[in-house]
C-alpha positions in Angstrom: 0.0 0.0 0.0 1.3 3.4 -0.9 2.1 5.7 2.0 -0.2 8.4 0.8 -3.2 6.0 1.1 -3.2 6.6 4.9 -4.0 10.3 4.4 -6.6 9.6 1.7 -8.3 7.0 4.0 -8.4 9.5 6.8 -9.9 12.2 4.5 -12.6 9.8 3.3 -13.4 8.6 6.8 -14.1 12.2 7.8 -16.3 12.9 4.8 -13.8 15.3 3.2 -14.0 16.2 -0.5 -10.3 17.0 -1.0 -6.8 16.3 0.4 -4.2 19.0 -0.2 -0.4 18.3 0.1 2.2 21.0 -0.1 5.7 21.6 1.2 6.1 23.4 4.5 2.6 22.7 5.9 0.9 19.6 7.2 -1.6 17.8 4.9 -4.9 19.7 4.7 -8.4 18.3 4.2 -11.4 20.2 2.8 -14.5 19.4 5.0 -17.8 20.9 3.9 -16.0 23.6 2.0 -13.4 24.6 4.7 -9.8 23.6 4.8 -8.5 22.0 8.0 -5.0 20.6 8.8 -4.3 17.0 9.7 -2.4 16.6 13.0 0.9 15.8 11.3 4.3 17.4 10.9 5.0 20.0 8.1 5.8 18.1 5.0 9.4 18.4 3.6 10.2 18.6 -0.1 11.9 15.2 -0.3 9.2 13.5 1.8 6.3 14.8 -0.3 8.2 14.1 -3.5 8.5 10.5 -2.3 4.7 10.2 -1.4 3.7 11.5 -4.9 6.2 9.7 -7.1 5.4 6.4 -5.4 2.0 6.4 -7.1 3.1 7.6 -10.5 3.7 5.5 -13.6 7.0 6.0 -15.5 5.3 8.0 -18.2 3.6 10.3 -15.6 6.9 10.7 -13.7 8.6 11.8 -16.9 5.9 14.4 -17.5 6.4 15.7 -14.0 10.2 15.8 -14.2 9.9 17.7 -17.5 8.2 20.5 -15.5 4.6 19.9 -16.5 1.5 19.5 -14.3 -0.3 16.1 -14.1 -4.0 15.2 -14.1 -4.9 11.6 -13.5 -7.1 9.3 -11.5 -5.8 7.2 -8.7 -7.2 4.1 -7.0 -5.9 3.3 -3.5 -5.1 -0.2 -2.3 -8.5 -0.4 -0.7 -10.4 0.7 -3.8 -10.9 4.4 -3.1 -10.9 6.5 -6.2 -9.5 10.0 -6.6 -9.0 12.7 -9.2 -5.5 14.1 -8.8 -3.6 17.2 -9.9 0.1 17.3 -9.2 2.0 20.6 -9.7 5.2 22.4 -8.9 5.5 25.7 -7.1 8.1 27.9 -5.5 8.7 25.6 -2.5 8.5 22.3 -4.4 5.9 19.8 -5.4 2.2 20.0 -4.5 -0.9 17.9 -5.1 -4.7 18.0 -4.7 -6.7 14.8 -4.4 -10.5 15.0 -5.1 -12.5 12.1 -3.6 -14.8 10.4 -6.0 -17.8 8.7 -4.3 -17.9 4.9 -4.6 -21.6 4.9 -5.5 -23.1 6.8 -8.4 -25.4 9.5 -7.0 -28.8 9.9 -8.7 -30.3 13.2 -9.9 -32.7 13.0 -7.1 -30.0 12.3 -4.4 -28.1 15.3 -5.5 -31.2 17.4 -5.1 -31.1 18.8 -8.6 -34.1 20.5 -10.1 -36.7 18.2 -11.7 -36.0 19.8 -15.1 -32.6 18.1 -15.2 -34.2 14.7 -15.6 -36.4 16.0 -18.4 -33.4 17.4 -20.2 -32.0 13.9 -20.5 -34.9 13.0 -22.8 -33.6 15.2 -25.6 -32.0 13.4 -28.6 -30.2 16.3 -30.2 -28.6 19.6 -29.1 -26.3 20.8 -26.3 -26.7 20.9 -22.5 -24.1 22.8 -20.5 -23.3 22.4 -16.8 -21.3 25.4 -15.6 -19.8 26.8 -12.4 -16.6 27.5 -10.7 -14.0 24.8 -10.0 -15.2 22.4 -7.2 -18.9 23.1 -7.5 -19.8 19.5 -8.5 -20.2 19.8 -12.2 -18.6 16.4 -12.9 -20.9 14.8 -10.3 -24.0 16.4 -11.9 -22.9 15.2 -15.4 -22.2 11.7 -14.0 -25.7 11.5 -12.6 -27.2 12.5 -16.0 -25.0 9.9 -17.8 -26.1 7.3 -15.3 -29.8 8.2 -15.9 -29.3 8.0 -19.6 -27.5 4.7 -19.2 -30.4 3.2 -17.2 -33.3 4.5 -19.2 -32.2 4.6 -22.9 -30.5 2.2 -25.3 -27.9 4.5 -26.8 -24.2 4.7 -27.4 -22.6 7.2 -24.9 -19.1 8.4 -25.4 -17.6 10.2 -22.5 -14.4 12.3 -22.9 -12.9 13.1 -19.5 -9.8 14.6 -17.9 -9.3 12.3 -16.0 -11.9 9.6 -15.8 -13.7 10.0 -12.4 -16.9 7.9 -12.0 -16.6 4.6 -13.7 -19.9 3.8 -15.6 -20.9 0.1 -16.1 -23.0 -0.3 -19.2 -26.7 -0.9 -18.4 -29.3 -0.3 -21.1 -26.8 1.8 -22.9 -23.2 1.3 -23.9 -20.9 3.7 -22.1 -17.4 4.3 -23.6 -15.1 6.4 -21.4 -11.9 7.9 -22.9 -9.3 9.8 -20.9 -7.4 12.9 -22.1 -3.7 12.1 -22.4 -4.3 8.4 -22.1 -6.7 7.6 -25.0 -6.9 11.0 -26.8 -4.6 14.0 -27.3 -7.2 16.7 -26.9 -10.9 17.1 -26.3 -11.3 18.5 -29.8 -9.7 15.4 -31.3 -11.9 13.2 -29.0 -15.1 14.8 -30.3 -13.8 14.5 -33.9 -13.1 10.8 -33.3 -16.4 10.2 -31.4 -18.4 11.4 -34.4 -17.0 8.5 -36.4 -18.0 6.0 -33.6 -21.8 6.0 -34.1 -22.5 8.0 -30.9 -25.9 9.1 -29.7 -24.6 11.1 -26.7 -21.2 12.7 -26.4 -19.9 14.1 -23.1 -17.1 16.7 -23.3 -15.4 17.0 -20.0 -14.4 20.6 -20.5 -15.0 23.0 -23.4 -11.8 24.9 -22.7 -10.8 26.2 -26.2 -12.3 27.5 -29.4 -11.6 24.2 -31.3 -13.3 22.1 -28.7 -16.3 24.4 -28.6 -16.6 24.4 -32.4 -16.4 20.6 -32.6 -19.0 20.2 -29.9 -21.3 22.6 -31.7 -20.9 20.6 -34.9 -21.7 17.4 -33.1 -24.9 18.9 -31.5 -26.0 20.3 -34.9 -25.6 16.9 -36.7 -28.0 14.9 -34.6 -26.2 14.2 -31.3 -26.9 15.1 -27.7 -23.8 16.8 -26.4 -23.2 17.4 -22.7 -20.4 19.7 -21.6 -19.0 22.0 -19.0 -17.6 25.6 -18.8 -16.1 27.5 -15.9 -18.8 30.3 -16.1 -21.0 31.5 -13.2 -24.3 32.3 -14.9 -26.2 31.5 -18.0 -25.6 34.9 -19.5 -21.8 34.7 -19.0 -21.9 31.2 -20.6 -23.4 32.6 -23.8 -21.0 35.5 -23.8 -18.0 33.1 -23.3 -19.0 30.9 -26.2 -19.6 33.8 -28.6 -16.3 35.5 -27.6 -14.3 32.3 -27.8 -14.9 31.8 -31.5 -13.6 34.0 -34.4 -15.4 37.3 -35.1 -16.4 36.2 -38.6 -18.2 33.2 -37.0 -20.2 35.4 -34.6 -23.5 35.3 -36.4 -23.2 31.5 -37.0 -22.4 31.0 -33.3 -25.5 33.0 -32.2 -27.6 31.0 -34.6 -26.3 27.8 -33.1 -27.0 29.0 -29.5 -30.6 30.1 -30.5 -31.4 26.8 -32.3 -29.3 24.0 -30.8 -28.5 25.0 -27.2 -31.0 23.2 -25.0 -30.2 24.5 -21.5 -27.5 25.9 -19.2 -27.4 24.6 -15.6 -25.1 26.8 -13.4 -24.4 25.5 -9.9 -22.8 26.4 -6.6 -22.4 24.4 -3.4 -23.9 25.9 -0.3 -23.5 24.6 3.3 -26.5 23.1 5.1 -27.8 24.8 8.2 -25.9 22.5 10.5 -22.7 23.1 8.5 -22.2 19.3 8.1 -22.9 19.0 4.3 -23.2 21.0 1.1 -26.0 21.1 -1.3 -26.0 22.0 -5.0 -28.1 25.1 -5.8 -28.8 25.6 -9.5 -29.6 28.4 -11.9 -31.4 27.0 -14.9 -31.9 28.5 -18.3 -33.9 26.6 -20.9 -33.6 28.1 -24.4 -37.1 29.2 -25.5 -38.0 31.1 -28.6 -37.9 34.3 -26.5 -34.4 33.6 -25.3 -33.3 32.6 -28.7 -34.5 36.0 -30.1 -32.5 37.8 -27.3 -29.4 35.9 -28.3 -29.8 36.7 -32.0 -30.4 40.4 -31.3 -27.4 40.8 -28.8 -29.7 41.4 -25.9 -28.4 38.7 -23.5 -28.5 41.2 -20.7 -32.3 40.8 -20.7 -32.1 37.0 -20.2 -32.2 37.1 -16.4 -35.7 38.5 -16.5 -36.7 35.6 -18.7 -35.3 33.1 -16.2 -37.2 34.9 -13.4 -40.5 34.5 -15.2 -39.8 31.1 -16.7 -40.9 28.8 -13.9 -43.3 26.9 -16.2 -40.3 25.8 -18.3 -38.2 24.8 -15.2 -36.2 28.0 -15.2 -34.9 29.8 -12.2 -32.4 32.5 -11.3 -29.7 31.6 -8.7 -31.3 34.1 -6.2 -34.7 32.3 -6.6 -33.1 28.9 -6.1 -31.2 30.2 -3.0 -34.4 31.7 -1.5 -36.4 28.5 -2.1 -33.7 26.4 -0.4 -33.6 28.8 2.6 -37.3 28.5 3.0 -37.1 24.7 2.9 -34.3 24.9 5.5 -31.9 23.1 3.2 -29.0 25.7 3.3 -27.3 28.1 5.6 -29.0 31.5 5.1 -25.9 33.5 5.9 -23.8 31.7 3.3 -26.6 32.1 0.8 -26.3 35.9 1.3 -22.7 35.8 0.1 -23.8 34.0 -3.1 -26.8 36.2 -3.9 -26.6 38.7 -6.8 -29.2 41.0 -5.2 -28.4 40.8 -1.6 -31.2 43.0 -0.3 -33.9 40.2 0.1 -31.3 38.1 2.0 -30.2 40.8 4.5 -32.8 39.7 7.0 -31.1 36.3 7.4 -27.7 37.8 8.3 -27.1 38.1 12.1 -23.9 40.1 11.9 -23.7 42.5 9.0 -20.2 43.6 10.0 -19.0 40.0 9.1 -20.0 40.3 5.4 -18.6 42.5 2.7 -20.4 45.7 1.5 -22.3 45.4 -1.7 -23.4 47.6 -4.5 -27.2 48.0 -4.8 -28.7 46.3 -7.9 -30.3 48.8 -10.3 -34.1 48.3 -10.5 
């Protein structure tokens, strides 16, 4: 058993989402969103280098020694699975281990809005799950793939960096390919997938113009494409896609978004009232004819009002979702205040206004 497995076992036993290792400090665990140190000595450079290199393959070790970061999945001697990023910094090597649950969570178990299940019924178009790093995007997509796997007989090709949840084929066939191991880039993975008779293509991260363009082509040619972006609202997601592609393709991109984008789910993780768990809270935009028109006429700034009034389509603003969760006593009201765009309706939940930053009033 690798020595690092002891730290990983401890983190999992305490219900932590991440383990952080860096030179000069003890190992740190992230519990319910907060970092806390393990009672252990400060890690030395040689010691930590030994912990990390012990679990690397020869090819991974070469990449690291060449000065590059590493992304890979790691399985401990006891079967625990982790997504790993290894990097170098001023004081030496560092690493972050993200725990992957052993059981596949369902859409209902994650507390996702009911519309998410309905979105899985589409056969063509693009669905995006967005949010900052560490907000559970991969878990949400895994639950959607698992639902498709169980309820439809389709060919699902999942392109990941790295592979996290391992899907066993049920009613569908699920093919999982890993960046750097099975494919050189997401764009090449999408290009190859389109020759492999896919029904559903999952793109782990739409991080560049070529990948976005290939994913759009796949969605336009009869496939259901699921993907992620590191954006924090539906409007910012649209702007990111339009800005990522060449200026001469702007009108074509807007036409795609208006016609083939199905929905954008933007999520955050907010602590429960007892501080012992975190819950996914989602803003949802479903592309209706009205929203499509706003996209085509460069009026995306008006989209939030459509979300606010689009309950019948399953839409909701993040602030609406936060308030609903507060009223259901599912999240900590004071943390919800920090995430709210318009903080005025949330002020009454804050017990110590001096403890929160000042905010700019939202224009009516």
